[in-house]
C-alpha positions in Angstrom: -6.7 -4.1 -8.2 -4.6 -6.5 -6.5 -3.0 -6.6 -3.0 -0.7 -8.9 -1.5 0.9 -9.3 2.0 4.1 -10.9 3.1 3.5 -11.6 7.0 7.1 -13.0 7.2 9.0 -9.7 5.6 5.8 -7.2 6.7 5.6 -5.8 3.2 2.3 -4.8 1.4 2.3 -4.6 -2.4 -0.9 -3.4 -4.3 -1.0 -3.4 -8.0 -3.8 -0.9 -9.6 -3.7 -2.5 -12.9 -1.9 -5.1 -15.0 0.1 -2.7 -17.2 3.6 -2.9 -18.2 6.2 -1.9 -15.6 8.4 0.7 -16.2 10.4 1.9 -13.2 10.3 2.3 -9.4 11.1 5.5 -7.6 11.3 5.1 -3.3 8.7 8.5 -2.3 9.4 7.9 1.2 11.5 5.7 3.3 9.6 2.1 2.6 7.2 4.0 0.2 8.1 3.0 -3.3 5.6 3.6 -6.0 5.9 1.8 -9.5 5.3 3.3 -12.7 4.2 1.8 -16.3 5.2 2.9 -19.8 3.4 6.0 -19.6 4.6 7.4 -16.2 1.3 6.3 -14.5 1.4 4.6 -11.1 0.4 1.2 -11.5 1.8 -0.3 -7.6 2.6 0.8 -4.5 4.8 -1.1 -2.1 4.7 -0.3 1.6 7.6 -2.2 2.9 7.8 -2.7 7.2 3.9 -2.1 6.7 2.9 -2.4 10.3 5.0 0.6 10.7 3.1 3.0 8.7 -0.6 2.1 9.1 -3.0 2.5 12.1 -3.4 -1.2 14.3 -7.0 -1.7 13.4 -5.6 -1.8 9.6 -2.6 -4.4 10.7 -4.6 -6.3 12.7 -7.0 -7.2 10.0 -4.3 -7.1 7.2 -2.7 -9.9 9.3 -5.8 -11.8 9.6 -6.2 -11.5 5.5 -9.6 -9.9 6.5 -9.4 -6.9 3.4 -10.2 -4.9 2.1 -10.3 -2.9 5.5 -12.2 0.4 5.9 -10.9 3.3 7.7 -11.6 6.7 8.2 -9.3 8.7 5.9 -8.5 11.4 9.3 -7.0 7.9 10.9 -4.9 7.3 8.1 -3.6 10.7 7.1 -5.0 13.1 10.3 -6.9 15.4 8.2 -10.8 15.0 7.3 -12.3 14.4 3.8 -16.2 15.6 3.7 
């Protein structure tokens, strides 16, 4: 997996594999999924990233100290056991 964060435009892009790109879909405001030829998700773009993630993630991201491990509950409001 590869990631790129552009501080200037506050956008985070995660690429899960190197499959050929087919199309994109904005599934929520500022959240864009990229799909490969077989319809599987191959990438995720988050525009205005600092508005979508917890403060700790944002501060570590801006320092480029990734990966950042977060409690799933802090991100989604639900608990995973």
